[in-house]
N, C-alpha and C positions, 0 to 999 in steps of 0.2 A: 100368614096368608088366611088364616081362619077369620081374622078381623076383616080382611078384604072381602071374603066370601059373605060374611054377615052383612056388611054394608051394601054389597052388590045385590044380595037377595032381597033386602029391604028397600032397594031402590034409592039408597042414600048416597048418591053420586058424590056430593060435596064431602061427605065423611070419608068415602073411599079415597078421594084425591088427597085429602088432608093426611090420612094414614100413609099413603104412598110418599108424600113429600117429607114426612117425618122420617120414614125409613131411608129415603134418599139422602137427606141432609145429615142425619145423626148416626146412621148405623152401617150404611153400605161399605164405607171405607174400612170398617173394623172387622168385617167378616173374613173368616178363613176361606180359601179358595173353594173347598167342597160346599161350605155353607152358601157361598155366593152362587155356585152352580145350581144348588137346590132352590135358592131364592129366584133365580132367573127362570127356572122351569115352573115354579109355582106362580110367579107373576104372569107368565104367558098363559097358564091354565086359568088364571083368574081374570084374564083380559085387563090386567093392570098395566096399560101401555106405557105410561111415563116410568113406572118402576121397572118394567121389563127392559125398556131402552137403556135406562141408567145402569141396571144390574148387568146387562149384556155388554155394555161398553166397559164397565169395570172388569168384568170377567175376561174380555178380550185383552185388556191391558196387562193383567197380572196373574192370570191363572196358568199354572204349568200344564204342559201337554197332557199329562196323565189325568188331570182333572177334566180338561176339555174332552178327552176321549170318552169319558163317562157320560157326557151330556147327551141329551136327546138329539138325534140326528137333524131334525128340523131346526132346533134351536142353534145347533152348531153351524148349520148352513147359513142361517140368518145372521149370526155373529160374524161369520166370515164375510158375508155380503155387505154388512153395514159398517164394520169396523176395521177391516184389513184392506190395505190398498191392493188394487189388482196386480200391480207389478210385484209387490211383496209376495202375494199368493203364488204367482207364476214361478218364482225362484225357490219357494220353500216347499211346495207340495209336489209329491211324486205319485203318479198313478201307476199301479201295477195290476195286471190281470192274471187270473189263474185259469187253468185248463177246465175247471168246473163252472166257469161263468161268473166268478166273483170279481168285483172291482175293489181294489184295496188302495186307500189313500194314506201316504206316509208323509211325515214331516222330514224333508230331506236334510235339514240341519241337525236334527236329533235322532232320526231313525225311528221315532215313535209312530205307532199306528194311530191315525186320526179317525178313520172309519172304514167299514167294510160294507159293501153293497152287493146284494145278489142281483146282478145286472141282467144275466141271461141264463138260460137253462143248459147251455152247452158252451163249448170252447169260444172264447172271444178272439177275433182275428185282429182287431185294431182298437186302439184307444188314442184319443187326442183331446187337447184343450182347445177351446175357442180362442180367437185372436186376443180377446181382452181377459181371458182366463176366468170368465164368469160361469162357464159350463164345461162339462166333460162329456164327450160322445164316445160311445163304444159300438162296435159292429160284430155281428156273429152270423154264421150261415143259417 
C-alpha cells in the first residue's frame, strides 16, 4: 500500500492503477486470508477502488469466519452487501440482543461471532431484519 500512497500523493493515477492491476493479477490469489484482510483494509484506506473490490471479492470467497470477524466493521458490511446473496445472508446470520443494548451478529452455520454493535444505551425490546435482509432494525424504550 505504500507504493499506492506514493503514487496517489504524487498524483500519478496511471501508476497507481498499474500497481493495483499487478497486485490483482499476480498476487491476490496467493495471499493468506489474514494478509488478504489487511490488503482489503489498506486498499480501502488508499482509495484504491479496483484493488479494494477485487480483494473484497476474494476475501468473501475464501476467508474463514475468524478472519472476517477481525475485519473493520464497515469493510465487513460492504463485503456482505457486495458479495453475498441476500437469501444466503438471511439464512446464515443470526441477530441476538443483550440486556445492555448490544446487537450481536452470529453465523448460524458455525456459531462464530461476526460483529458486535452498541445499538442502544439500554435494554433492546425488538430486533428484526428487513424483508430483503439488507438491514437490521432494533427498538428500545
